[in-house]
C-alpha positions as CSV (number, residue, x, y, z in Angstrom):
1,M,0.0,0.0,0.0
2,T,1.2,3.5,-0.8
3,F,0.0,7.0,0.1
4,T,0.8,9.9,-2.3
5,K,0.2,13.6,-1.6
6,T,-1.5,15.1,-4.7
7,S,-2.2,18.6,-3.5
8,Q,-2.2,20.7,-0.3
9,K,-5.4,19.0,1.1
10,F,-5.8,15.8,-0.9
11,G,-4.0,12.5,-1.3
12,Q,-4.3,9.0,-2.9
13,W,-4.2,5.7,-1.0
14,A,-3.3,2.9,-3.5
15,D,-3.5,-0.8,-2.7
16,S,-1.7,-2.7,-5.5
17,R,-2.8,-6.1,-4.3
18,A,-6.5,-5.2,-4.2
19,N,-6.0,-3.0,-7.3
20,T,-7.9,-0.1,-5.7
21,V,-7.2,3.7,-5.3
22,F,-8.9,5.9,-2.8
23,G,-8.9,9.7,-2.7
24,L,-8.6,11.3,0.7
25,G,-9.4,14.9,1.6
26,F,-8.4,16.8,4.7
27,S,-9.4,20.1,6.2
28,S,-5.8,21.4,6.3
29,E,-2.4,20.7,5.0
30,Q,-1.1,19.9,8.5
31,Q,-3.6,17.1,8.9
32,L,-2.6,15.7,5.5
33,T,1.1,15.8,6.5
34,K,0.4,14.2,9.8
35,F,-1.7,11.4,8.2
36,A,1.1,10.8,5.6
37,E,3.7,10.5,8.4
38,K,1.5,8.2,10.5
39,F,0.9,6.0,7.4
40,Q,4.6,5.8,6.7
41,E,5.3,4.8,10.4
42,V,2.6,2.1,10.3
43,K,3.9,0.8,6.9
44,E,7.5,0.8,8.2
45,A,6.4,-1.0,11.4
46,A,4.6,-3.7,9.4
47,R,7.7,-4.2,7.2
48,L,9.9,-4.5,10.3
49,A,7.5,-7.0,11.9
50,R,7.4,-9.0,8.6
51,D,11.2,-9.0,8.4
52,R,11.5,-10.0,12.1
53,S,9.0,-12.8,11.6
54,Q,10.9,-14.1,8.6
55,E,14.2,-14.0,10.4
56,K,12.8,-15.8,13.4
57,M,11.3,-18.5,11.2
58,E,14.6,-18.9,9.4
59,T,16.5,-19.1,12.7
60,S,14.1,-21.8,14.1
61,S,14.4,-23.8,10.9
62,N,18.2,-23.6,11.0
63,H,18.2,-24.8,14.6
64,S,15.9,-27.7,13.8
65,Q,18.1,-28.8,10.9
66,E,21.3,-28.6,12.9
67,S,19.7,-30.7,15.7
68,G,18.6,-33.3,13.2
69,R,22.0,-33.5,11.7
70,E,23.9,-33.8,15.0
71,T,21.7,-36.6,16.5
72,P,22.3,-39.2,13.7
73,C,26.0,-38.4,13.8
74,S,26.2,-39.3,17.5
75,T,24.3,-42.6,16.8
76,R,26.6,-43.5,14.0
77,T,29.6,-42.8,16.3
78,S,28.3,-45.1,19.0
79,S,27.5,-47.9,16.5
80,V,30.8,-47.7,14.8
81,N,32.8,-48.2,18.0
82,G,31.0,-51.6,18.6
83,T,31.9,-52.3,22.2
84,D,29.7,-51.7,25.3
85,E,32.4,-49.8,27.1
86,E,32.9,-47.6,24.1
87,K,29.1,-47.1,23.9
88,T,29.1,-46.3,27.6
89,S,32.1,-44.0,27.3
90,H,30.7,-42.2,24.2
91,G,27.0,-42.2,25.2
92,G,27.4,-39.8,28.1
93,P,28.6,-36.8,26.0
94,S,26.0,-37.5,23.3
95,D,23.2,-37.4,25.8
96,A,24.6,-34.2,27.3
97,Q,24.8,-32.7,23.9
98,L,21.3,-33.8,23.1
99,K,20.1,-32.3,26.3
100,M,21.9,-29.0,25.5
101,E,20.4,-29.0,22.1
102,N,16.9,-29.8,23.5
103,D,17.4,-26.9,26.0
104,K,18.4,-24.7,23.1
105,L,15.3,-25.8,21.2
106,R,13.1,-25.2,24.2
107,I,14.6,-21.7,24.6
108,A,14.2,-21.1,20.8
109,L,10.6,-22.4,21.1
110,A,9.9,-20.1,24.0
111,Q,11.4,-17.2,22.1
112,S,9.4,-18.2,19.1
113,T,6.3,-18.4,21.2
114,S,7.1,-15.0,22.7
115,N,7.8,-13.7,19.2
116,V,4.6,-15.1,18.0
117,K,2.7,-13.3,20.7
118,K,4.6,-10.1,19.8
119,W,3.8,-10.7,16.2
120,E,0.2,-11.3,17.1
121,M,0.2,-8.1,19.1
122,E,1.8,-6.2,16.2
123,L,-0.6,-7.8,13.8
124,Q,-3.5,-6.7,16.1
125,T,-1.9,-3.3,16.1
126,L,-1.7,-3.3,12.4
127,R,-5.3,-4.5,12.1
128,E,-6.4,-1.7,14.5
129,S,-4.3,0.8,12.5
130,N,-5.8,-0.6,9.3
131,A,-9.3,-0.2,10.8
132,R,-8.4,3.3,11.9
133,L,-7.1,4.0,8.4
134,T,-10.2,2.5,6.9
135,T,-12.4,4.6,9.2
136,A,-10.3,7.7,8.3
137,L,-10.7,6.8,4.6
138,Q,-14.4,6.5,5.1
139,E,-14.5,9.8,7.0
140,S,-12.3,11.3,4.3
141,A,-14.7,10.1,1.7
142,A,-17.6,11.6,3.7
143,S,-15.6,14.7,4.2
144,I,-15.0,14.9,0.4
145,E,-18.7,14.7,-0.2
146,H,-19.3,17.2,2.5
147,W,-16.7,19.5,1.1
148,K,-18.1,19.0,-2.4
149,K,-21.4,20.2,-1.1
150,Q,-19.8,23.0,0.7
151,F,-17.9,23.9,-2.4
152,S,-21.1,23.9,-4.5
153,I,-22.8,26.1,-1.8
154,S,-19.7,28.3,-1.6
155,K,-19.7,28.6,-5.4
156,D,-23.4,29.6,-5.5
157,E,-22.7,32.1,-2.7
158,N,-19.7,33.4,-4.5
159,D,-21.8,33.9,-7.7
160,Q,-24.4,35.7,-5.6
161,L,-21.7,37.8,-3.9
162,Q,-20.1,38.6,-7.3
163,S,-23.5,39.8,-8.6
164,K,-24.0,41.8,-5.4
165,I,-20.5,43.2,-5.8
166,A,-21.3,44.2,-9.4
167,E,-24.5,45.9,-8.2
168,L,-22.5,47.6,-5.4
169,E,-19.9,48.7,-7.9
170,E,-22.6,50.3,-10.0
171,Q,-24.0,52.0,-7.0
172,C,-20.5,53.1,-6.1
173,N,-20.2,54.6,-9.6
174,E,-23.5,56.4,-9.2
175,I,-22.4,57.6,-5.7
176,D,-19.1,58.8,-7.2
177,K,-21.0,60.7,-9.9
178,E,-23.3,62.1,-7.3
179,R,-20.3,63.0,-5.2
180,D,-18.8,64.8,-8.2
181,R,-22.0,66.7,-8.8
182,N,-22.1,67.6,-5.1
183,A,-18.5,68.8,-5.3
184,Q,-19.4,70.9,-8.3
185,L,-22.4,72.3,-6.4
186,S,-20.3,72.9,-3.4
187,R,-17.7,74.8,-5.4
188,R,-20.5,76.8,-7.1
189,L,-22.0,77.5,-3.7
190,Q,-18.6,78.7,-2.4
191,D,-18.3,81.0,-5.5
192,L,-21.8,82.4,-4.9
193,E,-21.0,82.9,-1.2
194,T,-17.8,84.7,-2.2
195,E,-19.8,86.9,-4.7
196,L,-22.4,87.5,-2.0
197,Q,-19.7,88.6,0.4
198,D,-18.3,90.9,-2.3
199,K,-21.8,92.3,-2.9
200,E,-22.3,92.8,0.8
201,L,-19.0,94.7,1.0
202,E,-20.1,96.9,-2.0
203,L,-23.4,97.5,-0.3
204,E,-21.7,98.4,2.9
205,D,-19.5,100.8,0.9
206,L,-22.6,102.3,-0.7
207,R,-24.2,102.6,2.7
208,K,-21.2,104.5,4.0
209,Q,-21.2,106.6,0.9
210,G,-25.0,107.2,1.4
211,E,-24.1,108.5,4.9
212,I,-21.6,110.9,3.3
213,I,-24.1,112.0,0.6
214,P,-25.8,114.8,2.7
215,Q,-22.4,116.2,3.5
216,L,-21.5,115.9,-0.1
217,M,-24.8,117.6,-1.1
218,T,-24.0,120.5,1.3
219,E,-20.6,120.8,-0.1
220,C,-22.1,120.5,-3.6
221,E,-24.5,123.4,-2.9
222,T,-21.6,125.4,-1.5
223,V,-19.5,124.6,-4.5
224,S,-22.5,125.5,-6.7
225,Q,-22.9,128.9,-5.0
226,K,-19.2,129.4,-5.4
227,L,-19.4,128.3,-9.0
228,Q,-22.3,130.8,-9.6
229,A,-20.3,133.5,-8.0
230,A,-17.3,132.6,-10.0
231,E,-19.5,132.5,-13.2
232,K,-20.8,135.9,-12.3
233,R,-17.2,137.2,-11.7
234,N,-16.3,135.4,-14.9
235,K,-19.1,137.3,-16.8
236,D,-17.9,140.5,-15.3
237,L,-14.4,139.7,-16.3
238,E,-15.6,138.8,-19.8
239,E,-17.3,142.1,-20.0
240,K,-14.2,143.8,-18.9
241,V,-12.2,141.7,-21.4
242,R,-14.6,142.6,-24.1
243,A,-14.2,146.3,-23.1
244,L,-10.5,145.9,-23.0
245,R,-10.5,144.2,-26.4
246,T,-12.6,147.0,-27.7
247,E,-10.2,149.5,-26.3
248,V,-7.3,147.5,-27.6
249,E,-8.9,147.4,-31.1
250,E,-9.5,151.1,-30.8
251,S,-6.0,151.6,-29.6
252,K,-4.7,149.5,-32.5
253,H,-6.8,151.5,-34.9
254,R,-5.5,154.7,-33.4
255,Q,-2.0,153.3,-33.6
256,N,-2.6,152.4,-37.2
257,N,-3.8,155.9,-37.9
258,L,-0.9,157.3,-36.1
259,K,1.4,155.1,-38.0
260,T,-0.2,156.2,-41.2
261,E,0.0,159.8,-40.2
262,L,3.6,159.3,-39.0
263,Q,4.5,157.6,-42.3
264,T,2.9,160.5,-44.2
265,F,4.8,162.9,-42.0
266,L,8.0,161.0,-42.6
267,D,7.4,161.1,-46.3
268,V,6.7,164.8,-46.2
269,L,9.8,165.2,-44.0
270,D,11.9,163.3,-46.4
271,G,10.6,165.5,-49.2
272,K,11.4,168.6,-47.2
273,I,14.8,167.2,-46.4
274,D,15.4,166.5,-50.0
275,E,14.2,170.0,-50.9
276,L,16.5,171.4,-48.2
277,Q,19.4,169.5,-49.5
278,D,18.7,170.7,-53.0
279,F,18.4,174.2,-51.6
280,R,21.7,173.9,-49.7
281,Q,23.3,172.6,-52.9
282,G,21.9,175.5,-54.8
283,L,23.2,177.9,-52.1
284,S,26.6,176.2,-52.3
285,K,26.7,176.6,-56.0
286,L,25.7,180.2,-55.6
287,G,28.5,180.8,-53.1
288,V,31.0,179.3,-55.4
289,D,29.9,181.4,-58.3
290,N,30.3,184.5,-56.2
């Protein structure tokens, strides 16, 4: 019989004499390893018991053959000598030797009987071990069926869980999309809150400016009055400017007239000067002639 480990939790028990193979399943790899070690121990113990039994049987057979060979030899020795004295002298040692051989045979028989009892005990142990192994094999077969059912149930549960996981993944995707939309809305809300704060600040500035408006109106009225006074003064100044412009124009006109009269006077003066020079030249000529 042999036991072979086929996987982490399964093994094969093969019996070549019965031409059968059994599959064994275990709940863990440790139990499988422990069973394989125990199987090997029992197998080794059976082999040792078988070897010991064979050695004892061979030893007993050898002792019996040696005793059978020694007894005829002694008989032949006593018959060959022929005389009674020689028979008497040689018969004593032969009886002692036979007695020793018989004692040895008795001891060997006792040992064989003891060994037979040991072998019977070992055989009983092997039978019990075989019964335990058979029970373990049956339990393993039942365990295999149980685990097959459990595997089928687990497979169905796994399929259901996979379907549930797929549904949950879809829900998670929807949740992620909803989370993204919520994030966008949150950002939009923050932007609106920021804009609202800016508007509130602007409104506060306008309120402050509204409080300043009466003062500004008063200042504006004062400025308007000053502006009106300035406009009035400006009009007066414009009148004065126009008057001054008129005077300037008249002055320019008078200057032009004066320039014209002066030019006329200069022209007349130049003529008079020319006449005077001519006159002087005439006088000079007259003086020279005289």
